[in-house]
Residue, then its C-alpha position, 0 to 999 in steps of 0.5 A: x499499500x502507497x500513501x500519497x502526500x500532499x506538499x506543503x506548498x500545495x497547500x498553501x496555494x489551495x488556501x490562498x486560492x479558497x481565500x481569494x474570492x472571500x476577500x473579493x466578496x468582502x470588498x464588494x459588500x463593504x466598499x462597492x455599494x458606498x461609491x456607486x451611490x455616491x454620485x446619486x447622492x450628489x445629484x440627489x443634493x444638488x438637484x433637490x436638497x439645496x434648492x429646498x433648503x435655498x426655498x425655506x430660507x428665501x421664503x423668510x425674506x423679501x427679496x428681488x435679483x438684486x437684494x435680499x432683507x430678512x423679515x422672518x415669518x412675515x411672508x406667511x403671516x401675509x399669506x394667511x391674512x389674505x382672503x384671496x390666498x386662503x381661498x386658493x388654499x381651499x380650493x386646491x384641497x377641493x380640487x385635489x379631492x374632487x379629481x383624485x376621487x373621480x379618477x379612481x372611480x372612473x378608472x377602476x370601471x373603465x379598467x373592468x370593462x377594457x379587460x373584459x371580452x368586448x369588441x375592439x378592445x385595444x382600440x378602446x384602451x388607446x382612445x382612452x389613454x390618448x388625452x394623456x398624451x395631450x399638452x395641458x395648456x392644448x386641452x385647456x385652449x380647446x375646452x375653453x372655447x368649447x365651453x363658451x357659453x355663447x358659442x360654445x359646441x357644448x352649450x349649442x348642443x345642449x340648445x339642441x334638446x333644449x337645454x340652456x347650458x350654463x356658464x361653465x367658466x364664468x360662473x363662479x360656483x362652476x368654474x372650478x368644477x368645470x376645470x376639475x372635469x376637464x382634468x379628469x377627462x384628461x388623467x383618467x386614461x393613466x388611472x385605467x392604465x394602472x388598474x388595468x395592470x393591476x387586474x390582469x395581474x390577479x391569478x386567473x385561478x380566483x375568477x375560475x373558482x368564483x365562477x364554479x362557485x356560482x359567483x356573480x360579476x358583481x360578487x367577483x368584483x367586490x370580492x376579487x378584483x376590489x381587493x387584490x387591485x388594492x396596490x394600483x388603488x393605492x398608487x391611483x389614489x397618491x399620484x392623482x392627489x399629488x397632481x391634483x394638489x399642485x396642478x397649474x397649467x390647465x387652470x390657468x389656461x381656461x380660467x386664469x384663477x377667475x372669475x374673480x378667485x373663485x377657481x384659483x389654486x395655490x399654484x396659480x396664486x403663487x403665479x400671479x404674486x410672482x407676476x406682481x413682483x412679491x418674490x418673498x410671498x410667491x416663495x412662501x406660497x411654494x413652501x406651504x404647497x410643499x407642506x400641504x402636499x406631504x402633510x395629506x399624501x404621507x399619512x394617507x400613503x402610511x394608512x393605505x399601506x398598513x394593511x396587506x390582502x388577506x387571501 
């Protein structure tokens, strides 16, 4: 019988080869992520953190291009003392709630329809999504013409059936809601697309089991689609609410905040203050808008995501 011995040098080389991957893996895990995220952190700081803190500072000043005077919280006091500015704050909340609520309801209903077995389903999906691609200013100008109380196509069509159309954009009670309806028409396609993605991701086994149990279409909607499409609902609510609270271009194109201040929102008030040369006051409005969006969206996002769907 012969015995084979491994030379000591060979054992050392093998041990070094086994240790080398571990050392390389340790280097990747400990050092590579920090260097990888460093450029992103610099870009985030330059594009977001620096402008944010600069806005916070300038909101406490009376400033122009050539001079800056620190005045503390006077801009915020003036903002909440002006009736027109507080009216814009209330309108912003109303506009955000109305537009986001309608987009959630209509988006869900359209998604259920466009995921069913209907003729020209793909074409109808394109038609619903098409307004999302249009410019907000262009849509605003178009509907400003269509909603003209004297020669607009909408009131002319209502007149053919004996209905006297209202002043959609000239009546202070209707102007804000008229713009909100146009916003819903333009943005419901994106909500529908998100809901379609959520519905088609539901396993088909649930629907087959429900059909075997004799569940109606209404029962399938409330007990399968609605709970399992919860992530899509959360996404639509958050995106629609953020967009509604800071919306500007459609409102400015259609009413410019009028008549009077009836359709003013914070974004349009901020723009008017910039136009008037009150840069510090308008910067304070930006800060208030930022705080408002965070105060509404962050708790809502936490509340909507704290429960998981129990299957």
